[in-house]
C-alpha positions in Angstrom: 0.1 -0.4 0.1 1.2 2.8 -0.7 1.7 6.0 1.9 0.1 8.4 2.0 -2.7 7.5 -0.2 -3.7 10.5 -2.7 -6.6 12.3 -1.9 -7.9 11.9 -5.6 -6.4 8.2 -5.8 -9.8 7.3 -3.3 -12.3 5.8 -5.6 -15.5 7.5 -6.6 -18.3 7.9 -8.7 -18.4 10.5 -11.2 -20.6 12.4 -9.9 -18.4 13.5 -7.1 -16.6 16.9 -7.2 -13.3 17.0 -4.5 -12.4 20.3 -3.7 -10.5 21.3 -1.5 -12.5 23.4 2.0 -10.0 26.4 1.5 -11.8 27.3 -2.0 -14.9 26.1 -1.3 -15.3 28.3 1.3 -14.1 31.2 -0.9 -16.5 30.6 -3.3 -19.3 30.4 -0.8 -18.0 33.8 0.1 -18.0 35.4 -3.0 -21.8 34.6 -3.6 -22.5 36.2 -0.2 -22.7 32.6 1.8 -21.0 31.2 4.7 -18.1 29.7 4.9 -19.6 26.9 6.1 -23.5 25.9 6.8 -25.0 27.4 10.1 -28.3 24.7 10.4 -30.6 28.4 9.7 -32.4 26.5 7.2 -33.9 23.7 5.0 -30.5 24.2 2.6 -28.1 24.3 5.5 -29.2 21.5 7.4 -29.0 19.5 3.8 -25.5 20.4 3.3 -24.1 19.7 7.0 -25.9 16.5 6.0 -24.1 15.9 3.0 -21.0 17.2 4.4 -21.2 14.7 7.6 -21.9 11.7 5.2 -18.6 12.5 2.8 -16.8 12.2 5.4 -18.2 9.7 7.0 -16.7 7.7 3.7 -13.2 9.0 4.9 -13.4 7.7 7.9 -14.2 4.1 6.9 -11.5 4.5 4.4 -9.5 5.9 7.1 -10.2 2.7 9.7 -9.7 0.0 6.5 -6.2 1.9 6.3 -5.4 1.4 10.1 -6.5 -2.1 9.5 -3.8 -2.9 7.1 -1.1 0.1 8.0 0.0 -1.1 11.5 0.8 -5.2 10.3 3.2 -5.5 14.0 0.5 -3.4 16.1 -1.7 -5.7 19.0 -4.5 -8.1 17.2 -7.0 -6.2 19.3 -6.3 -3.2 17.7 -6.5 -4.2 14.3 -9.7 -5.5 15.0 -11.3 -2.3 17.2 -10.1 -0.3 13.7 -11.9 -3.1 11.3 -14.6 -3.2 14.4 -14.4 0.9 13.4 -14.4 0.3 9.2 -18.2 -2.0 10.2 -19.8 0.8 12.1 -18.7 3.9 9.6 -20.0 2.0 6.4 -23.6 2.1 8.7 -22.9 5.5 8.8 -22.7 6.8 5.5 -26.2 4.2 5.3 -27.7 6.5 7.6 -26.7 9.2 6.3 -27.4 8.9 2.2 -31.0 7.7 3.6 -30.9 11.2 5.4 -30.4 13.0 2.5 -33.6 11.1 0.4 -35.0 12.2 3.7 -34.6 15.7 3.1 -34.5 15.3 -0.5 -31.1 15.7 -1.2 -28.2 13.4 -2.8 -24.6 12.4 -3.4 -22.9 14.1 -5.2 -25.1 17.1 -4.5 -22.3 19.8 -3.0 -18.1 19.2 -3.5 -16.4 16.7 -1.3 -13.3 18.7 0.4 -10.6 16.5 1.2 -9.2 18.0 4.3 -10.6 15.2 7.0 -9.2 12.3 4.4 -5.7 14.3 4.5 -5.6 14.9 8.6 -6.0 10.8 9.1 -3.3 9.6 7.9 -0.2 9.8 10.3 2.1 7.1 9.8 3.0 5.8 13.6 -0.6 4.5 15.0 -0.5 6.5 18.6 -0.9 9.4 16.2 -3.1 7.8 13.7 -5.8 7.1 17.4 -4.8 10.5 18.3 -5.5 12.4 15.7 -9.0 10.5 14.3 -10.5 8.9 17.0 -10.0 11.7 19.5 -8.9 14.4 17.4 -12.1 13.9 14.0 -14.6 11.6 15.8 -14.4 14.3 18.7 -16.0 16.9 16.3 -18.5 14.3 15.7 -19.5 14.6 19.1 -19.3 18.2 18.8 -21.4 18.4 15.8 -24.3 15.9 15.6 -25.2 16.5 19.0 -25.6 19.9 17.6 -27.6 17.8 14.7 -30.1 15.9 16.4 -30.9 19.5 18.6 -31.0 21.4 15.6 -33.6 18.1 14.5 -35.3 18.3 17.4 -36.9 21.8 17.5 -37.9 21.6 14.3 -39.8 19.0 14.8 -37.5 16.0 12.6 -38.0 13.0 14.5 -36.0 11.4 11.7 -33.3 13.2 11.5 -33.1 13.6 15.3 -33.0 9.8 15.8 -31.1 8.8 13.4 -27.8 11.1 13.9 -28.9 10.2 18.0 -28.4 6.4 17.3 -24.8 7.5 15.6 -23.2 9.4 17.6 -23.9 6.7 20.4 -21.0 5.3 18.3 -18.2 8.3 17.5 -18.9 8.7 21.2 -17.0 4.5 21.6 -14.3 6.0 18.7 -13.6 7.5 21.1 -13.7 5.5 24.0 -11.5 3.7 21.4 -8.5 5.9 21.1 -8.5 7.1 24.0 -7.4 3.6 24.6 -5.2 2.6 22.3 -3.6 6.0 22.8 -2.6 4.7 26.1 -1.5 1.3 25.5 0.6 1.6 22.4 2.2 5.1 24.0 2.6 2.3 27.0 6.5 3.9 29.0 7.2 5.8 25.8 7.0 9.5 26.5 8.0 10.8 23.4 5.6 9.2 21.4 2.5 10.4 23.2 3.7 13.6 23.8 4.4 13.9 19.8 0.9 12.2 19.2 -1.6 14.1 22.0 0.3 16.9 19.7 -1.0 15.9 16.8 -4.4 15.3 17.9 -4.0 19.1 18.7 -3.2 20.3 15.5 -6.1 18.3 14.5 -8.8 20.3 16.4 -6.9 23.4 15.9 -7.6 22.7 12.0 -11.3 21.5 12.7 -12.0 24.6 15.3 -11.9 26.8 10.9 -11.3 29.9 12.6 -13.7 30.1 15.4 -16.9 28.7 13.7 -16.3 25.6 16.2 -16.3 27.0 19.8 -18.8 26.8 22.5 -22.2 28.6 22.6 -26.1 28.2 22.3 -26.6 25.5 19.9 -28.8 28.8 17.5 -26.0 30.9 17.8 -22.7 29.2 16.5 -22.2 26.8 13.2 -21.0 24.3 15.4 -21.2 23.9 19.4 -18.9 22.0 21.7 -20.8 19.5 22.7 -19.7 19.2 26.6 -21.8 17.2 28.0 -21.6 14.6 25.6 -17.4 14.9 25.3 -17.9 14.1 29.4 -19.7 11.3 28.3 -17.0 10.2 25.7 -14.2 11.0 27.8 -12.9 13.5 27.5 -10.8 15.5 30.7 -12.0 18.9 32.0 -8.4 19.7 31.0 -8.9 18.7 27.6 -11.9 20.3 26.6 -11.7 23.7 28.5 -7.5 23.7 26.5 -10.0 22.4 23.3 -12.5 25.5 23.9 -9.2 28.2 24.5 -8.4 27.6 21.3 -10.9 28.4 19.2 -9.9 31.6 19.4 -6.9 31.0 17.7 -6.8 28.5 14.8 -6.5 28.8 11.3 -9.3 28.7 8.6 -9.1 25.2 7.2 
Protein backbone atom coordinates (compact mmCIF):
# COMPACT_ATOMS: atom_id res chain seq x y z
CA UNK A 1 0.00 0.00 0.00
CA UNK A 2 1.30 3.44 -0.94
CA UNK A 3 1.65 5.72 2.08
CA UNK A 4 0.12 8.19 2.18
CA UNK A 5 -2.56 7.65 -0.47
CA UNK A 6 -3.35 10.91 -2.24
CA UNK A 7 -6.96 11.98 -1.84
CA UNK A 8 -7.47 11.96 -5.60
CA UNK A 9 -6.68 8.22 -5.64
CA UNK A 10 -9.71 7.35 -3.52
CA UNK A 11 -12.35 5.47 -5.51
CA UNK A 12 -15.41 7.58 -6.25
CA UNK A 13 -18.36 7.61 -8.62
CA UNK A 14 -18.35 10.35 -11.24
CA UNK A 15 -21.10 12.25 -9.42
CA UNK A 16 -18.65 13.18 -6.63
CA UNK A 17 -16.68 16.40 -7.09
CA UNK A 18 -13.62 16.86 -4.88
CA UNK A 19 -12.41 20.29 -3.81
CA UNK A 20 -10.14 21.69 -1.13
CA UNK A 21 -12.11 23.02 1.83
CA UNK A 22 -10.48 26.43 1.53
CA UNK A 23 -11.54 26.71 -2.10
CA UNK A 24 -15.14 25.79 -1.26
CA UNK A 25 -15.22 28.38 1.53
CA UNK A 26 -13.80 31.10 -0.72
CA UNK A 27 -16.38 30.41 -3.43
CA UNK A 28 -19.22 30.54 -0.92
CA UNK A 29 -18.02 33.79 0.62
CA UNK A 30 -17.75 35.29 -2.87
CA UNK A 31 -21.44 34.49 -3.33
CA UNK A 32 -22.40 36.10 -0.04
CA UNK A 33 -22.90 32.79 1.74
CA UNK A 34 -21.42 31.67 5.07
CA UNK A 35 -18.25 29.58 4.57
CA UNK A 36 -19.71 26.75 6.63
CA UNK A 37 -23.39 25.65 6.73
CA UNK A 38 -24.95 27.34 9.76
CA UNK A 39 -28.10 25.17 10.14
CA UNK A 40 -30.34 28.22 9.81
CA UNK A 41 -32.34 26.79 6.90
CA UNK A 42 -33.39 23.50 5.36
CA UNK A 43 -30.79 23.96 2.64
CA UNK A 44 -27.98 24.49 5.13
CA UNK A 45 -29.06 21.43 7.12
CA UNK A 46 -29.02 19.36 3.93
CA UNK A 47 -25.55 20.67 3.09
CA UNK A 48 -24.33 19.81 6.59
CA UNK A 49 -25.73 16.27 6.27
CA UNK A 50 -24.00 15.88 2.90
CA UNK A 51 -20.72 17.01 4.44
CA UNK A 52 -21.15 14.49 7.24
CA UNK A 53 -21.89 11.73 4.72
CA UNK A 54 -18.64 12.26 2.82
CA UNK A 55 -16.85 12.61 6.15
CA UNK A 56 -18.15 9.21 7.20
CA UNK A 57 -17.03 7.81 3.86
CA UNK A 58 -13.50 9.10 4.42
CA UNK A 59 -13.60 7.90 8.04
CA UNK A 60 -14.45 4.41 6.77
CA UNK A 61 -11.51 4.56 4.38
CA UNK A 62 -9.23 5.87 7.12
CA UNK A 63 -10.18 3.09 9.52
CA UNK A 64 -9.62 0.59 6.72
CA UNK A 65 -6.13 1.98 6.26
CA UNK A 66 -5.48 1.49 9.96
CA UNK A 67 -6.38 -2.19 9.61
CA UNK A 68 -3.75 -2.59 6.88
CA UNK A 69 -1.06 -0.05 7.76
CA UNK A 70 0.06 -1.46 11.11
CA UNK A 71 0.69 -5.22 10.77
CA UNK A 72 2.80 -5.24 13.94
CA UNK A 73 0.09 -3.68 16.10
CA UNK A 74 -1.71 -5.87 18.66
CA UNK A 75 -4.45 -8.05 17.19
CA UNK A 76 -7.06 -6.37 19.39
CA UNK A 77 -6.09 -3.03 17.83
CA UNK A 78 -6.67 -4.43 14.34
CA UNK A 79 -10.03 -5.84 15.42
CA UNK A 80 -11.10 -2.50 16.88
CA UNK A 81 -10.17 -0.74 13.65
CA UNK A 82 -12.10 -3.36 11.66
CA UNK A 83 -15.14 -2.80 13.87
CA UNK A 84 -14.83 0.90 13.19
CA UNK A 85 -14.82 0.25 9.43
CA UNK A 86 -18.14 -1.54 9.89
CA UNK A 87 -19.52 1.29 12.01
CA UNK A 88 -18.48 3.95 9.52
CA UNK A 89 -19.91 2.02 6.57
CA UNK A 90 -23.22 1.83 8.42
CA UNK A 91 -23.03 5.56 9.07
CA UNK A 92 -22.56 6.23 5.35
CA UNK A 93 -25.73 4.25 4.66
CA UNK A 94 -27.63 6.18 7.32
CA UNK A 95 -26.59 9.56 5.97
CA UNK A 96 -27.37 8.55 2.39
CA UNK A 97 -30.90 7.75 3.59
CA UNK A 98 -31.06 11.04 5.48
CA UNK A 99 -30.09 12.91 2.32
CA UNK A 100 -33.03 11.27 0.56
CA UNK A 101 -35.22 12.23 3.51
CA UNK A 102 -34.10 15.86 3.04
CA UNK A 103 -34.67 15.72 -0.75
CA UNK A 104 -30.94 15.68 -1.43
CA UNK A 105 -28.52 13.29 -3.09
CA UNK A 106 -24.88 12.25 -2.96
CA UNK A 107 -22.76 14.59 -5.06
CA UNK A 108 -25.09 17.57 -4.67
CA UNK A 109 -22.28 19.45 -2.88
CA UNK A 110 -18.50 19.19 -3.26
CA UNK A 111 -16.58 16.61 -1.27
CA UNK A 112 -13.82 18.30 0.70
CA UNK A 113 -10.73 16.26 1.45
CA UNK A 114 -9.43 17.72 4.68
CA UNK A 115 -10.57 14.78 6.82
CA UNK A 116 -8.73 12.20 4.73
CA UNK A 117 -5.58 14.29 4.70
CA UNK A 118 -5.69 14.41 8.50
CA UNK A 119 -6.18 10.63 8.78
CA UNK A 120 -2.86 9.52 7.33
CA UNK A 121 -0.44 9.78 10.27
CA UNK A 122 2.37 7.25 9.95
CA UNK A 123 2.36 6.27 13.64
CA UNK A 124 -0.52 4.18 15.00
CA UNK A 125 -0.67 6.14 18.26
CA UNK A 126 -0.83 9.44 16.38
CA UNK A 127 -3.44 7.97 14.03
CA UNK A 128 -5.85 7.05 16.83
CA UNK A 129 -5.16 10.29 18.69
CA UNK A 130 -5.86 12.41 15.62
CA UNK A 131 -8.73 10.39 14.16
CA UNK A 132 -10.48 8.77 17.12
CA UNK A 133 -9.97 11.59 19.60
CA UNK A 134 -9.63 14.63 17.31
CA UNK A 135 -11.94 13.95 14.37
CA UNK A 136 -14.41 11.77 16.26
CA UNK A 137 -14.48 14.42 18.98
CA UNK A 138 -15.46 16.90 16.28
CA UNK A 139 -18.19 14.47 15.19
CA UNK A 140 -19.54 14.48 18.75
CA UNK A 141 -19.83 18.28 18.56
CA UNK A 142 -21.43 18.32 15.11
CA UNK A 143 -23.87 15.46 15.71
CA UNK A 144 -24.98 16.64 19.14
CA UNK A 145 -25.82 20.04 17.69
CA UNK A 146 -27.69 18.50 14.76
CA UNK A 147 -29.76 16.37 17.15
CA UNK A 148 -30.84 19.51 19.01
CA UNK A 149 -31.65 21.39 15.78
CA UNK A 150 -33.66 18.42 14.44
CA UNK A 151 -35.61 18.28 17.69
CA UNK A 152 -36.37 21.99 17.48
CA UNK A 153 -37.65 21.86 13.89
CA UNK A 154 -39.70 18.74 14.61
CA UNK A 155 -37.86 16.21 12.46
CA UNK A 156 -37.82 12.97 14.50
CA UNK A 157 -36.24 10.94 11.69
CA UNK A 158 -33.21 13.23 11.52
CA UNK A 159 -33.04 13.51 15.31
CA UNK A 160 -33.12 9.77 16.01
CA UNK A 161 -30.83 8.75 13.17
CA UNK A 162 -28.11 11.23 14.12
CA UNK A 163 -28.45 10.37 17.81
CA UNK A 164 -27.96 6.71 16.89
CA UNK A 165 -24.72 7.54 15.06
CA UNK A 166 -23.58 9.80 17.90
CA UNK A 167 -23.62 6.81 20.24
CA UNK A 168 -21.08 5.09 17.98
CA UNK A 169 -18.86 8.16 17.84
CA UNK A 170 -18.66 8.21 21.63
CA UNK A 171 -17.36 4.62 21.58
CA UNK A 172 -14.83 5.56 18.88
CA UNK A 173 -13.42 8.32 21.09
CA UNK A 174 -13.13 5.89 23.99
CA UNK A 175 -11.42 3.41 21.67
CA UNK A 176 -8.91 6.06 20.68
CA UNK A 177 -8.17 6.94 24.29
CA UNK A 178 -7.64 3.27 25.12
CA UNK A 179 -5.19 2.67 22.28
CA UNK A 180 -3.37 5.96 22.75
CA UNK A 181 -2.60 4.80 26.29
CA UNK A 182 -1.71 1.22 25.36
CA UNK A 183 0.44 2.04 22.34
CA UNK A 184 2.48 4.68 24.16
CA UNK A 185 2.89 2.83 27.45
CA UNK A 186 6.46 3.40 28.64
CA UNK A 187 7.18 5.83 25.78
CA UNK A 188 6.50 9.38 26.92
CA UNK A 189 7.95 10.92 23.76
CA UNK A 190 5.68 8.91 21.49
CA UNK A 191 2.68 9.92 23.58
CA UNK A 192 3.72 13.57 23.48
CA UNK A 193 3.97 13.53 19.68
CA UNK A 194 0.62 11.75 19.35
CA UNK A 195 -1.12 14.29 21.56
CA UNK A 196 0.52 17.15 19.67
CA UNK A 197 -0.87 15.68 16.45
CA UNK A 198 -4.34 15.49 18.00
CA UNK A 199 -4.10 19.10 19.14
CA UNK A 200 -3.12 20.18 15.62
CA UNK A 201 -6.24 18.40 14.33
CA UNK A 202 -8.38 20.11 16.97
CA UNK A 203 -7.07 23.53 16.00
CA UNK A 204 -7.52 22.92 12.29
CA UNK A 205 -11.11 21.82 12.78
CA UNK A 206 -11.97 24.80 14.93
CA UNK A 207 -12.18 26.36 11.45
CA UNK A 208 -10.98 29.78 12.47
CA UNK A 209 -13.47 30.07 15.33
CA UNK A 210 -16.45 28.43 13.60
CA UNK A 211 -16.43 25.79 16.33
CA UNK A 212 -16.72 27.31 19.78
CA UNK A 213 -18.62 27.19 23.03
CA UNK A 214 -22.15 28.53 22.74
CA UNK A 215 -25.81 27.84 22.17
CA UNK A 216 -26.66 25.39 19.39
CA UNK A 217 -28.52 28.06 17.46
CA UNK A 218 -25.99 30.83 18.03
CA UNK A 219 -22.80 29.25 16.65
CA UNK A 220 -22.09 27.17 13.54
CA UNK A 221 -20.56 24.31 15.54
CA UNK A 222 -21.10 24.24 19.30
CA UNK A 223 -18.68 22.31 21.51
CA UNK A 224 -20.60 19.44 23.08
CA UNK A 225 -19.08 19.57 26.55
CA UNK A 226 -21.48 17.06 28.13
CA UNK A 227 -21.08 14.54 25.30
CA UNK A 228 -17.31 14.97 25.39
CA UNK A 229 -17.33 14.15 29.10
CA UNK A 230 -19.39 11.05 28.32
CA UNK A 231 -16.79 10.08 25.71
CA UNK A 232 -14.04 10.33 28.30
CA UNK A 233 -12.45 13.70 27.60
CA UNK A 234 -11.12 15.30 30.78
CA UNK A 235 -12.14 18.74 32.01
CA UNK A 236 -8.62 19.93 31.21
CA UNK A 237 -8.91 18.71 27.61
CA UNK A 238 -12.30 20.36 27.15
CA UNK A 239 -11.04 23.64 28.58
CA UNK A 240 -7.97 23.53 26.33
CA UNK A 241 -10.19 23.01 23.28
CA UNK A 242 -12.41 25.95 24.22
CA UNK A 243 -9.37 28.19 24.64
CA UNK A 244 -8.00 27.29 21.20
CA UNK A 245 -11.15 28.28 19.34
CA UNK A 246 -10.17 31.93 19.10
CA UNK A 247 -6.73 31.33 17.60
CA UNK A 248 -7.29 28.58 15.05
CA UNK A 249 -6.27 28.66 11.41
CA UNK A 250 -9.05 28.59 8.86
CA UNK A 251 -9.17 25.30 6.92
